[in-house]
Biopython code that builds the backbone (N, CA, C, O; Angstrom):
import numpy as np
from Bio.PDB.StructureBuilder import StructureBuilder

atoms = [
    (1, "MET", "N", (70.599, -4.750, -36.778)),
    (1, "MET", "CA", (71.179, -3.887, -37.437)),
    (1, "MET", "C", (72.457, -4.088, -37.435)),
    (1, "MET", "O", (72.895, -4.119, -36.285)),
    (2, "THR", "N", (73.349, -4.259, -38.348)),
    (2, "THR", "CA", (74.752, -4.124, -38.488)),
    (2, "THR", "C", (75.183, -3.545, -39.459)),
    (2, "THR", "O", (74.447, -2.603, -39.754)),
    (3, "GLY", "N", (76.096, -3.662, -40.159)),
    (3, "GLY", "CA", (76.790, -2.840, -41.416)),
    (3, "GLY", "C", (77.735, -1.588, -40.880)),
    (3, "GLY", "O", (78.747, -1.843, -40.228)),
    (4, "PRO", "N", (77.427, -0.475, -41.129)),
    (4, "PRO", "CA", (78.102, 0.440, -41.357)),
    (4, "PRO", "C", (78.106, 1.404, -39.772)),
    (4, "PRO", "O", (78.792, 2.396, -39.525)),
    (5, "PHE", "N", (77.244, 0.810, -39.001)),
    (5, "PHE", "CA", (76.956, 1.515, -38.007)),
    (5, "PHE", "C", (77.381, 0.684, -36.897)),
    (5, "PHE", "O", (77.708, 1.461, -36.000)),
    (6, "ILE", "N", (77.558, -0.689, -36.464)),
    (6, "ILE", "CA", (78.089, -1.616, -35.545)),
    (6, "ILE", "C", (79.193, -2.405, -35.857)),
    (6, "ILE", "O", (79.435, -2.798, -36.998)),
    (7, "ASP", "N", (79.762, -2.609, -35.029)),
    (7, "ASP", "CA", (81.005, -3.670, -35.247)),
    (7, "ASP", "C", (81.072, -4.635, -34.320)),
    (7, "ASP", "O", (82.105, -4.437, -33.681)),
    (8, "THR", "N", (80.446, -5.678, -33.872)),
    (8, "THR", "CA", (80.486, -6.465, -33.199)),
    (8, "THR", "C", (81.718, -7.090, -32.486)),
    (8, "THR", "O", (81.573, -7.698, -31.425)),
    (9, "SER", "N", (82.924, -6.936, -33.073)),
    (9, "SER", "CA", (84.014, -7.329, -32.748)),
    (9, "SER", "C", (84.964, -6.197, -32.000)),
    (9, "SER", "O", (86.171, -6.331, -31.801)),
    (10, "VAL", "N", (84.264, -5.203, -31.676)),
    (10, "VAL", "CA", (85.022, -4.195, -30.998)),
    (10, "VAL", "C", (84.755, -4.230, -29.472)),
    (10, "VAL", "O", (83.586, -4.258, -29.087)),
    (11, "PRO", "N", (85.549, -4.229, -28.783)),
    (11, "PRO", "CA", (85.615, -4.267, -27.193)),
    (11, "PRO", "C", (85.288, -3.012, -26.473)),
    (11, "PRO", "O", (85.979, -2.097, -26.920)),
    (12, "PRO", "N", (84.575, -2.668, -25.624)),
    (12, "PRO", "CA", (84.532, -1.255, -24.998)),
    (12, "PRO", "C", (85.678, -0.564, -24.831)),
    (12, "PRO", "O", (86.667, -1.284, -24.693)),
    (13, "SER", "N", (85.893, 0.759, -24.795)),
    (13, "SER", "CA", (87.089, 1.514, -24.349)),
    (13, "SER", "C", (87.405, 1.252, -22.935)),
    (13, "SER", "O", (88.580, 1.285, -22.571)),
    (14, "GLY", "N", (86.553, 1.023, -22.195)),
    (14, "GLY", "CA", (87.031, 0.657, -20.564)),
    (14, "GLY", "C", (85.496, 0.424, -20.013)),
    (14, "GLY", "O", (84.561, -0.049, -20.659)),
    (15, "THR", "N", (85.486, 0.887, -18.629)),
    (15, "THR", "CA", (84.616, 0.668, -17.788)),
    (15, "THR", "C", (84.225, 1.657, -17.078)),
    (15, "THR", "O", (83.752, 1.549, -15.947)),
    (16, "GLY", "N", (84.445, 3.024, -17.884)),
    (16, "GLY", "CA", (83.834, 4.484, -17.573)),
    (16, "GLY", "C", (83.711, 5.258, -18.398)),
    (16, "GLY", "O", (84.293, 4.888, -19.418)),
    (17, "CYS", "N", (83.274, 6.109, -18.489)),
    (17, "CYS", "CA", (83.137, 7.635, -19.733)),
    (17, "CYS", "C", (84.764, 8.010, -19.650)),
    (17, "CYS", "O", (85.464, 8.346, -18.695)),
    (18, "VAL", "N", (85.109, 7.773, -21.294)),
    (18, "VAL", "CA", (86.465, 8.247, -21.495)),
    (18, "VAL", "C", (86.903, 9.858, -20.737)),
    (18, "VAL", "O", (87.752, 10.054, -19.868)),
    (19, "GLU", "N", (85.953, 10.917, -21.446)),
    (19, "GLU", "CA", (86.246, 11.966, -21.278)),
    (19, "GLU", "C", (86.072, 12.434, -19.673)),
    (19, "GLU", "O", (86.603, 13.498, -19.356)),
    (20, "CYS", "N", (85.384, 11.711, -18.705)),
    (20, "CYS", "CA", (84.891, 11.916, -17.585)),
    (20, "CYS", "C", (85.972, 11.469, -16.474)),
    (20, "CYS", "O", (86.243, 11.970, -15.382)),
    (21, "ASP", "N", (86.589, 10.133, -17.273)),
    (21, "ASP", "CA", (87.814, 9.760, -16.641)),
    (21, "ASP", "C", (88.748, 10.619, -16.849)),
    (21, "ASP", "O", (89.252, 11.017, -15.799)),
    (22, "ASP", "N", (89.217, 11.100, -17.870)),
    (22, "ASP", "CA", (90.254, 12.366, -18.388)),
    (22, "ASP", "C", (90.328, 13.427, -17.356)),
    (22, "ASP", "O", (91.318, 13.819, -16.739)),
    (23, "GLU", "N", (89.001, 13.846, -17.279)),
    (23, "GLU", "CA", (88.518, 15.341, -16.573)),
    (23, "GLU", "C", (88.383, 15.116, -14.868)),
    (23, "GLU", "O", (88.265, 16.039, -14.062)),
    (24, "GLY", "N", (88.421, 13.956, -14.601)),
    (24, "GLY", "CA", (88.426, 13.672, -12.907)),
    (24, "GLY", "C", (86.825, 13.742, -12.456)),
    (24, "GLY", "O", (86.406, 13.673, -11.300)),
    (25, "SER", "N", (85.980, 13.908, -13.768)),
    (25, "SER", "CA", (84.514, 14.081, -13.643)),
    (25, "SER", "C", (83.657, 12.779, -13.261)),
    (25, "SER", "O", (84.283, 11.797, -12.861)),
    (26, "TRP", "N", (82.300, 12.717, -13.358)),
    (26, "TRP", "CA", (81.096, 11.900, -12.791)),
    (26, "TRP", "C", (80.350, 11.578, -13.755)),
    (26, "TRP", "O", (80.529, 12.236, -14.781)),
    (27, "TRP", "N", (79.478, 10.695, -13.786)),
    (27, "TRP", "CA", (78.616, 10.419, -14.676)),
    (27, "TRP", "C", (77.346, 9.492, -14.098)),
    (27, "TRP", "O", (77.374, 8.624, -13.225)),
    (28, "VAL", "N", (75.968, 10.098, -15.080)),
    (28, "VAL", "CA", (75.000, 9.161, -14.335)),
    (28, "VAL", "C", (74.855, 7.662, -14.636)),
    (28, "VAL", "O", (74.928, 6.778, -13.782)),
    (29, "HIS", "N", (74.617, 7.459, -16.090)),
    (29, "HIS", "CA", (74.719, 6.452, -16.609)),
    (29, "HIS", "C", (75.841, 6.099, -18.295)),
    (29, "HIS", "O", (76.436, 6.967, -18.933)),
    (30, "LEU", "N", (75.820, 5.238, -18.473)),
    (30, "LEU", "CA", (76.948, 5.355, -19.741)),
    (30, "LEU", "C", (76.388, 4.549, -20.959)),
    (30, "LEU", "O", (75.571, 3.630, -21.017)),
    (31, "ARG", "N", (77.130, 5.228, -21.935)),
    (31, "ARG", "CA", (76.440, 4.341, -23.246)),
    (31, "ARG", "C", (78.099, 3.883, -23.914)),
    (31, "ARG", "O", (79.198, 4.310, -23.560)),
    (32, "ARG", "N", (77.781, 2.936, -24.913)),
    (32, "ARG", "CA", (78.716, 2.647, -25.639)),
    (32, "ARG", "C", (78.502, 2.780, -26.925)),
    (32, "ARG", "O", (77.399, 2.419, -27.334)),
    (33, "CYS", "N", (79.428, 3.294, -27.836)),
    (33, "CYS", "CA", (79.465, 3.315, -29.224)),
    (33, "CYS", "C", (79.462, 1.905, -29.925)),
    (33, "CYS", "O", (80.478, 1.209, -29.932)),
    (34, "ALA", "N", (78.389, 1.546, -30.463)),
    (34, "ALA", "CA", (78.291, 0.279, -31.542)),
    (34, "ALA", "C", (79.263, 0.127, -32.502)),
    (34, "ALA", "O", (79.429, -0.977, -33.020)),
    (35, "LEU", "N", (79.899, 1.037, -32.801)),
    (35, "LEU", "CA", (80.584, 1.092, -34.118)),
    (35, "LEU", "C", (82.395, 1.201, -33.510)),
    (35, "LEU", "O", (83.113, 0.321, -33.985)),
    (36, "CYS", "N", (82.997, 2.066, -32.665)),
    (36, "CYS", "CA", (84.179, 1.484, -32.188)),
    (36, "CYS", "C", (84.245, 1.490, -30.683)),
    (36, "CYS", "O", (85.301, 1.598, -30.059)),
    (37, "GLY", "N", (83.150, 1.378, -30.182)),
    (37, "GLY", "CA", (83.430, 0.773, -28.499)),
    (37, "GLY", "C", (83.679, 2.067, -27.718)),
    (37, "GLY", "O", (83.946, 1.932, -26.524)),
    (38, "HIS", "N", (83.635, 3.101, -28.147)),
    (38, "HIS", "CA", (83.920, 4.314, -27.333)),
    (38, "HIS", "C", (82.956, 4.438, -26.123)),
    (38, "HIS", "O", (81.799, 4.624, -26.500)),
    (39, "VAL", "N", (83.109, 4.388, -24.747)),
    (39, "VAL", "CA", (82.164, 4.734, -23.744)),
    (39, "VAL", "C", (81.894, 6.152, -23.578)),
    (39, "VAL", "O", (82.817, 6.961, -23.678)),
    (40, "GLY", "N", (80.724, 6.511, -23.338)),
    (40, "GLY", "CA", (80.576, 8.145, -22.999)),
    (40, "GLY", "C", (79.344, 7.786, -21.655)),
    (40, "GLY", "O", (78.882, 6.750, -21.179)),
    (41, "CYS", "N", (79.178, 9.062, -21.434)),
    (41, "CYS", "CA", (78.036, 9.340, -20.424)),
    (41, "CYS", "C", (76.702, 9.624, -21.176)),
    (41, "CYS", "O", (76.668, 9.898, -22.376)),
    (42, "CYS", "N", (75.647, 9.539, -20.402)),
    (42, "CYS", "CA", (74.210, 9.726, -21.341)),
    (42, "CYS", "C", (74.115, 11.215, -21.175)),
    (42, "CYS", "O", (75.014, 11.911, -20.702)),
    (43, "ASP", "N", (72.938, 11.653, -21.607)),
    (43, "ASP", "CA", (72.590, 12.629, -21.864)),
    (43, "ASP", "C", (71.848, 13.103, -20.315)),
    (43, "ASP", "O", (71.382, 14.242, -20.268)),
    (44, "ASP", "N", (71.770, 12.391, -19.315)),
    (44, "ASP", "CA", (71.526, 13.135, -18.059)),
    (44, "ASP", "C", (72.352, 13.408, -17.146)),
    (44, "ASP", "O", (72.044, 13.950, -16.084)),
    (45, "SER", "N", (73.831, 12.950, -17.573)),
    (45, "SER", "CA", (74.666, 13.523, -17.117)),
    (45, "SER", "C", (75.184, 14.756, -17.683)),
    (45, "SER", "O", (74.729, 15.228, -18.725)),
    (46, "LEU", "N", (76.356, 15.418, -16.856)),
    (46, "LEU", "CA", (76.536, 16.704, -16.569)),
    (46, "LEU", "C", (77.369, 17.081, -18.076)),
    (46, "LEU", "O", (77.149, 18.190, -18.563)),
    (47, "ASN", "N", (78.177, 16.275, -18.682)),
    (47, "ASN", "CA", (79.036, 16.559, -19.722)),
    (47, "ASN", "C", (78.515, 15.703, -21.126)),
    (47, "ASN", "O", (79.138, 15.925, -22.164)),
    (48, "LYS", "N", (77.458, 14.799, -21.151)),
    (48, "LYS", "CA", (76.670, 14.581, -22.132)),
    (48, "LYS", "C", (77.818, 13.519, -23.359)),
    (48, "LYS", "O", (77.555, 13.280, -24.537)),
    (49, "HIS", "N", (79.004, 13.086, -22.620)),
    (49, "HIS", "CA", (79.758, 12.674, -23.594)),
    (49, "HIS", "C", (79.514, 11.666, -24.661)),
    (49, "HIS", "O", (80.232, 11.602, -25.659)),
    (50, "ALA", "N", (78.386, 10.789, -24.425)),
    (50, "ALA", "CA", (78.097, 9.941, -25.547)),
    (50, "ALA", "C", (77.730, 10.900, -26.695)),
    (50, "ALA", "O", (78.352, 10.801, -27.753)),
    (51, "THR", "N", (76.695, 11.883, -26.542)),
    (51, "THR", "CA", (76.094, 12.481, -27.633)),
    (51, "THR", "C", (77.153, 13.361, -28.134)),
    (51, "THR", "O", (77.005, 13.679, -29.314)),
    (52, "ARG", "N", (78.078, 13.787, -27.602)),
    (52, "ARG", "CA", (79.176, 14.462, -27.990)),
    (52, "ARG", "C", (79.949, 13.833, -29.312)),
    (52, "ARG", "O", (80.177, 14.351, -30.405)),
    (53, "HIS", "N", (80.336, 12.230, -28.683)),
    (53, "HIS", "CA", (80.949, 11.170, -29.479)),
    (53, "HIS", "C", (80.016, 11.333, -31.118)),
    (53, "HIS", "O", (80.473, 11.603, -32.229)),
    (54, "PHE", "N", (79.060, 11.143, -30.836)),
    (54, "PHE", "CA", (78.142, 11.157, -32.226)),
    (54, "PHE", "C", (78.469, 12.233, -32.867)),
    (54, "PHE", "O", (79.020, 12.158, -33.965)),
    (55, "GLU", "N", (78.137, 13.567, -32.198)),
    (55, "GLU", "CA", (78.129, 14.936, -33.029)),
    (55, "GLU", "C", (79.657, 14.873, -33.798)),
    (55, "GLU", "O", (79.825, 15.112, -34.993)),
    (56, "GLU", "N", (80.574, 14.548, -32.967)),
    (56, "GLU", "CA", (82.155, 14.712, -33.489)),
    (56, "GLU", "C", (82.555, 13.598, -34.323)),
    (56, "GLU", "O", (83.598, 13.777, -34.953)),
    (57, "THR", "N", (81.808, 12.197, -34.511)),
    (57, "THR", "CA", (82.391, 11.142, -35.385)),
    (57, "THR", "C", (81.361, 10.862, -36.187)),
    (57, "THR", "O", (81.683, 10.209, -37.179)),
    (58, "GLY", "N", (80.157, 11.154, -36.086)),
    (58, "GLY", "CA", (78.879, 10.764, -36.934)),
    (58, "GLY", "C", (78.822, 9.094, -36.814)),
    (58, "GLY", "O", (78.470, 8.432, -37.790)),
    (59, "HIS", "N", (79.247, 8.369, -35.366)),
    (59, "HIS", "CA", (79.198, 7.207, -35.056)),
    (59, "HIS", "C", (77.646, 7.245, -34.658)),
    (59, "HIS", "O", (77.488, 8.247, -33.961)),
    (60, "ARG", "N", (76.339, 6.499, -34.832)),
    (60, "ARG", "CA", (75.398, 7.094, -34.787)),
    (60, "ARG", "C", (74.661, 5.824, -33.866)),
    (60, "ARG", "O", (73.621, 6.264, -33.377)),
    (61, "VAL", "N", (74.835, 4.761, -33.588)),
    (61, "VAL", "CA", (74.810, 3.901, -32.904)),
    (61, "VAL", "C", (75.343, 3.420, -31.504)),
    (61, "VAL", "O", (76.445, 2.903, -31.322)),
    (62, "MET", "N", (74.230, 3.714, -30.380)),
    (62, "MET", "CA", (74.830, 3.493, -29.119)),
    (62, "MET", "C", (73.986, 2.548, -28.353)),
    (62, "MET", "O", (72.768, 2.578, -28.524)),
    (63, "GLN", "N", (74.533, 1.697, -27.510)),
    (63, "GLN", "CA", (74.286, 0.778, -26.665)),
    (63, "GLN", "C", (74.239, 1.338, -25.286)),
    (63, "GLN", "O", (75.143, 2.033, -24.823)),
    (64, "SER", "N", (73.052, 0.983, -24.585)),
    (64, "SER", "CA", (73.331, 1.165, -22.980)),
    (64, "SER", "C", (74.651, 0.171, -22.423)),
    (64, "SER", "O", (74.732, -1.010, -22.762)),
    (65, "PHE", "N", (75.563, 0.771, -21.610)),
    (65, "PHE", "CA", (76.525, 0.120, -20.915)),
    (65, "PHE", "C", (76.532, -0.141, -19.416)),
    (65, "PHE", "O", (77.463, -0.311, -18.628)),
    (66, "GLU", "N", (74.899, -0.117, -19.226)),
    (66, "GLU", "CA", (74.430, -0.343, -17.405)),
    (66, "GLU", "C", (74.041, -2.043, -17.554)),
    (66, "GLU", "O", (73.308, -2.466, -18.448)),
    (67, "PRO", "N", (74.634, -2.852, -16.576)),
    (67, "PRO", "CA", (74.191, -3.993, -16.321)),
    (67, "PRO", "C", (72.753, -4.295, -16.455)),
    (67, "PRO", "O", (71.910, -3.562, -15.937)),
    (68, "GLY", "N", (72.476, -5.235, -17.059)),
    (68, "GLY", "CA", (71.291, -5.635, -17.228)),
    (68, "GLY", "C", (70.140, -4.860, -18.451)),
    (68, "GLY", "O", (68.916, -4.991, -18.445)),
    (69, "GLU", "N", (70.779, -4.235, -19.213)),
    (69, "GLU", "CA", (70.365, -3.269, -20.362)),
    (69, "GLU", "C", (71.101, -3.790, -21.898)),
    (69, "GLU", "O", (72.317, -3.878, -22.065)),
    (70, "ASP", "N", (70.174, -4.065, -22.820)),
    (70, "ASP", "CA", (70.983, -4.271, -23.977)),
    (70, "ASP", "C", (70.270, -3.448, -25.070)),
    (70, "ASP", "O", (70.283, -3.911, -26.210)),
    (71, "TRP", "N", (69.797, -2.552, -24.892)),
    (71, "TRP", "CA", (68.699, -1.646, -25.603)),
    (71, "TRP", "C", (69.956, -0.675, -26.773)),
    (71, "TRP", "O", (71.151, -0.631, -26.480)),
    (72, "PHE", "N", (69.592, -0.231, -27.597)),
    (72, "PHE", "CA", (70.186, 0.555, -28.641)),
    (72, "PHE", "C", (69.624, 1.578, -28.836)),
    (72, "PHE", "O", (68.415, 1.618, -28.609)),
    (73, "TRP", "N", (70.388, 2.879, -29.377)),
    (73, "TRP", "CA", (69.987, 4.114, -29.642)),
    (73, "TRP", "C", (70.696, 4.480, -30.724)),
    (73, "TRP", "O", (71.927, 4.527, -30.722)),
    (74, "ASP", "N", (69.707, 4.866, -32.071)),
    (74, "ASP", "CA", (70.197, 5.520, -33.238)),
    (74, "ASP", "C", (70.155, 6.921, -33.433)),
    (74, "ASP", "O", (69.135, 7.385, -33.944)),
    (75, "TYR", "N", (70.966, 7.584, -33.158)),
    (75, "TYR", "CA", (70.966, 9.238, -33.350)),
    (75, "TYR", "C", (70.682, 9.401, -34.512)),
    (75, "TYR", "O", (70.318, 10.565, -34.680)),
    (76, "GLY", "N", (70.660, 8.801, -35.448)),
    (76, "GLY", "CA", (70.471, 9.160, -37.012)),
    (76, "GLY", "C", (68.800, 9.169, -37.303)),
    (76, "GLY", "O", (68.152, 9.909, -38.043)),
    (77, "THR", "N", (68.323, 7.968, -36.360)),
    (77, "THR", "CA", (66.879, 8.428, -36.808)),
    (77, "THR", "C", (65.885, 8.744, -35.386)),
    (77, "THR", "O", (64.665, 8.793, -35.231)),
    (78, "GLN", "N", (67.032, 8.923, -34.475)),
    (78, "GLN", "CA", (66.347, 9.437, -33.212)),
    (78, "GLN", "C", (65.148, 8.483, -32.702)),
    (78, "GLN", "O", (64.026, 8.875, -32.380)),
    (79, "GLN", "N", (65.686, 6.937, -32.693)),
    (79, "GLN", "CA", (64.979, 5.868, -32.476)),
    (79, "GLN", "C", (65.853, 4.637, -31.919)),
    (79, "GLN", "O", (66.963, 4.236, -32.270)),
    (80, "ALA", "N", (64.722, 4.050, -30.657)),
    (80, "ALA", "CA", (65.523, 2.873, -30.219)),
    (80, "ALA", "C", (65.581, 1.799, -31.312)),
    (80, "ALA", "O", (64.718, 2.004, -32.166)),
    (81, "LEU", "N", (66.175, 0.947, -31.495)),
    (81, "LEU", "CA", (66.458, -0.150, -32.379)),
    (81, "LEU", "C", (66.966, -1.523, -31.529)),
    (81, "LEU", "O", (67.591, -1.386, -30.477)),
    (82, "ASP", "N", (66.662, -2.779, -32.045)),
    (82, "ASP", "CA", (67.350, -3.859, -31.443)),
    (82, "ASP", "C", (68.656, -4.359, -32.021)),
    (82, "ASP", "O", (68.468, -4.695, -33.190)),
    (83, "GLY", "N", (69.874, -4.529, -31.649)),
    (83, "GLY", "CA", (71.319, -4.548, -32.274)),
    (83, "GLY", "C", (71.757, -6.024, -31.902)),
    (83, "GLY", "O", (71.164, -6.681, -31.047)),
    (84, "PRO", "N", (72.779, -6.458, -32.575)),
    (84, "PRO", "CA", (73.426, -7.955, -32.239)),
    (84, "PRO", "C", (73.856, -7.874, -30.494)),
    (84, "PRO", "O", (73.454, -7.000, -29.725)),
    (85, "VAL", "N", (74.678, -8.913, -30.170)),
    (85, "VAL", "CA", (75.341, -9.110, -29.082)),
    (85, "VAL", "C", (76.631, -8.231, -29.377)),
    (85, "VAL", "O", (77.031, -8.200, -30.541)),
    (86, "LEU", "N", (77.208, -7.620, -28.541)),
    (86, "LEU", "CA", (78.567, -6.487, -28.856)),
    (86, "LEU", "C", (79.394, -7.538, -27.866)),
    (86, "LEU", "O", (79.038, -8.198, -26.890)),
    (87, "ALA", "N", (80.897, -7.367, -28.695)),
    (87, "ALA", "CA", (82.110, -7.795, -27.832)),
    (87, "ALA", "C", (81.993, -7.773, -26.472)),
    (87, "ALA", "O", (81.301, -6.872, -25.998)),
    (88, "ALA", "N", (82.530, -8.589, -25.704)),
    (88, "ALA", "CA", (82.351, -8.398, -24.243)),
    (88, "ALA", "C", (83.404, -7.459, -23.654)),
    (88, "ALA", "O", (84.432, -7.360, -24.325)),
    (89, "PRO", "N", (83.340, -6.795, -22.592)),
    (89, "PRO", "CA", (81.979, -6.881, -21.625)),
    (89, "PRO", "C", (80.892, -5.917, -21.964)),
    (89, "PRO", "O", (81.152, -4.742, -22.225)),
    (90, "THR", "N", (79.680, -6.394, -21.965)),
    (90, "THR", "CA", (78.587, -5.812, -22.336)),
    (90, "THR", "C", (77.984, -4.675, -21.604)),
    (90, "THR", "O", (77.066, -3.923, -21.930)),
    (91, "SER", "N", (78.870, -4.735, -20.312)),
    (91, "SER", "CA", (78.635, -3.270, -19.139)),
    (91, "SER", "C", (79.696, -2.970, -18.242)),
    (91, "SER", "O", (80.689, -3.682, -18.093)),
    (92, "HIS", "N", (79.473, -1.919, -17.658)),
    (92, "HIS", "CA", (80.393, -1.835, -16.611)),
    (92, "HIS", "C", (80.228, -2.570, -15.832)),
    (92, "HIS", "O", (79.278, -3.329, -16.024)),
    (93, "PRO", "N", (81.113, -2.765, -14.440)),
    (93, "PRO", "CA", (80.947, -3.896, -13.679)),
    (93, "PRO", "C", (79.712, -3.188, -12.675)),
    (93, "PRO", "O", (79.503, -1.979, -12.578)),
    (94, "ALA", "N", (79.071, -4.131, -12.065)),
    (94, "ALA", "CA", (77.916, -3.930, -11.807)),
    (94, "ALA", "C", (78.527, -3.451, -9.995)),
    (94, "ALA", "O", (77.915, -2.641, -9.299)),
    (95, "ALA", "N", (79.227, -3.842, -9.752)),
    (95, "ALA", "CA", (79.804, -3.229, -8.477)),
    (95, "ALA", "C", (80.489, -1.429, -8.603)),
    (95, "ALA", "O", (80.767, -0.746, -7.617)),
    (96, "GLN", "N", (80.631, -0.992, -10.011)),
    (96, "GLN", "CA", (80.775, 0.253, -9.772)),
    (96, "GLN", "C", (79.722, 1.105, -9.418)),
    (96, "GLN", "O", (79.796, 2.199, -8.860)),
    (97, "GLY", "N", (78.628, 0.427, -9.841)),
    (97, "GLY", "CA", (77.402, 1.812, -9.505)),
    (97, "GLY", "C", (77.176, 2.370, -10.487)),
    (97, "GLY", "O", (77.838, 2.190, -11.509)),
    (98, "ALA", "N", (75.996, 3.331, -10.384)),
    (98, "ALA", "CA", (75.640, 4.458, -11.175)),
    (98, "ALA", "C", (74.524, 5.262, -10.254)),
    (98, "ALA", "O", (73.565, 4.728, -9.697)),
    (99, "PRO", "N", (74.786, 6.334, -10.228)),
    (99, "PRO", "CA", (75.749, 7.215, -10.592)),
    (99, "PRO", "C", (77.263, 6.753, -10.320)),
    (99, "PRO", "O", (77.468, 5.817, -9.547)),
    (100, "GLY", "N", (78.279, 7.390, -10.933)),
    (100, "GLY", "CA", (79.843, 6.754, -10.558)),
    (100, "GLY", "C", (80.656, 7.778, -11.185)),
    (100, "GLY", "O", (80.206, 8.617, -11.966)),
    (101, "PRO", "N", (81.392, 7.721, -10.965)),
    (101, "PRO", "CA", (82.209, 6.761, -9.744)),
    (101, "PRO", "C", (82.163, 7.381, -8.445)),
    (101, "PRO", "O", (82.207, 8.598, -8.264)),
    (102, "ALA", "N", (82.059, 6.360, -7.403)),
    (102, "ALA", "CA", (81.634, 6.898, -5.947)),
    (102, "ALA", "C", (82.574, 7.761, -5.482)),
    (102, "ALA", "O", (82.313, 8.775, -4.834)),
    (103, "ASP", "N", (83.871, 7.323, -5.852)),
    (103, "ASP", "CA", (84.660, 8.571, -5.174)),
    (103, "ASP", "C", (84.784, 9.753, -5.877)),
    (103, "ASP", "O", (85.471, 10.677, -5.443)),
    (104, "ARG", "N", (84.200, 9.809, -6.896)),
    (104, "ARG", "CA", (84.083, 11.340, -7.666)),
    (104, "ARG", "C", (82.994, 12.023, -7.549)),
    (104, "ARG", "O", (82.954, 13.242, -7.717)),
    (105, "LEU", "N", (81.979, 11.289, -7.241)),
    (105, "LEU", "CA", (80.072, 11.627, -7.225)),
    (105, "LEU", "C", (80.245, 12.823, -5.622)),
    (105, "LEU", "O", (80.429, 12.518, -4.443)),
    (106, "PRO", "N", (80.084, 14.174, -6.276)),
    (106, "PRO", "CA", (79.988, 15.075, -5.280)),
    (106, "PRO", "C", (78.347, 14.729, -4.377)),
    (106, "PRO", "O", (77.446, 14.014, -4.815)),
    (107, "ALA", "N", (78.350, 15.343, -3.284)),
    (107, "ALA", "CA", (76.979, 14.785, -2.400)),
    (107, "ALA", "C", (76.144, 15.552, -2.768)),
    (107, "ALA", "O", (74.996, 15.236, -2.458)),
    (108, "ASP", "N", (76.302, 16.690, -3.462)),
    (108, "ASP", "CA", (75.138, 17.238, -4.065)),
    (108, "ASP", "C", (74.750, 16.970, -5.695)),
    (108, "ASP", "O", (74.065, 17.864, -6.193)),
    (109, "TRP", "N", (75.016, 16.136, -6.345)),
    (109, "TRP", "CA", (75.064, 15.925, -7.691)),
    (109, "TRP", "C", (73.368, 15.807, -8.191)),
    (109, "TRP", "O", (72.860, 16.265, -9.215)),
    (110, "GLN", "N", (72.858, 15.192, -7.314)),
    (110, "GLN", "CA", (71.198, 15.263, -8.006)),
    (110, "GLN", "C", (71.019, 17.356, -8.072)),
    (110, "GLN", "O", (70.598, 17.921, -9.082)),
    (111, "ARG", "N", (71.396, 18.029, -6.938)),
    (111, "ARG", "CA", (71.114, 19.333, -7.328)),
    (111, "ARG", "C", (71.749, 20.044, -8.666)),
    (111, "ARG", "O", (71.169, 20.841, -9.404)),
    (112, "LEU", "N", (73.153, 19.524, -8.792)),
    (112, "LEU", "CA", (73.939, 19.575, -10.049)),
    (112, "LEU", "C", (73.232, 19.644, -11.022)),
    (112, "LEU", "O", (73.047, 20.693, -11.639)),
    (113, "LEU", "N", (72.608, 18.288, -11.386)),
    (113, "LEU", "CA", (71.572, 18.069, -12.436)),
    (113, "LEU", "C", (70.788, 19.082, -12.431)),
    (113, "LEU", "O", (70.837, 19.847, -13.394)),
    (114, "GLY", "N", (69.980, 19.308, -11.477)),
    (114, "GLY", "CA", (68.718, 20.371, -11.103)),
    (114, "GLY", "C", (67.799, 19.570, -11.158)),
    (114, "GLY", "O", (66.844, 19.866, -11.877)),
    (115, "ALA", "N", (67.782, 18.052, -10.276)),
    (115, "ALA", "CA", (66.825, 16.835, -10.228)),
    (115, "ALA", "C", (66.260, 17.242, -8.847)),
    (115, "ALA", "O", (65.397, 16.514, -8.358)),
    (116, "GLU", "N", (66.707, 18.441, -8.115)),
    (116, "GLU", "CA", (66.226, 18.526, -6.636)),
    (116, "GLU", "C", (65.219, 20.028, -6.647)),
    (116, "GLU", "O", (64.666, 20.409, -5.615)),
]
sb = StructureBuilder()
sb.init_structure("model")
sb.init_model(0)
sb.init_chain("A")
sb.init_seg("    ")
for serial, (resi, resn, name, xyz) in enumerate(atoms, 1):
    if name == "N":
        sb.init_residue(resn, " ", resi, " ")
    sb.init_atom(name, np.array(xyz, "f"), 0.0, 1.0, " ", f" {name:<3s}", serial, name[0])
structure = sb.get_structure()
C-alpha cells in the first residue's frame, strides 16, 4: 500500500515518542506514522500517543518502530497490512531498549499499566 497513506521518503521524527520526550514521560513500544514520520508510543503505553496522532491528523497507517519489526497497522481498517520500506532509520536504536527510556522508566511501571 502506498499513495495518500504512506510516504517512503520521510524520515522518523526522532528515536522516541515526541510527546513523551516533551513531557518527560516514558513508553512501552514505539510506532511511526508512515505518512509524516511522527514517532508515538503504542496503546500499551500510558499515553497512547500513536493513536492520538491518528485521531488528531487522520494519518491512518503506522509501522512498528521496534528493532526487528516491520509490520504496519491501518487505523482506518483496523487491520495489519504489508507496506514498503520506509526511510531510514526503521527503528529506534536497539540499545535504547523497551520499555524506555531507561532513565525515565519508573520502577513500578508494570503496576502503573495494570500489568501486575
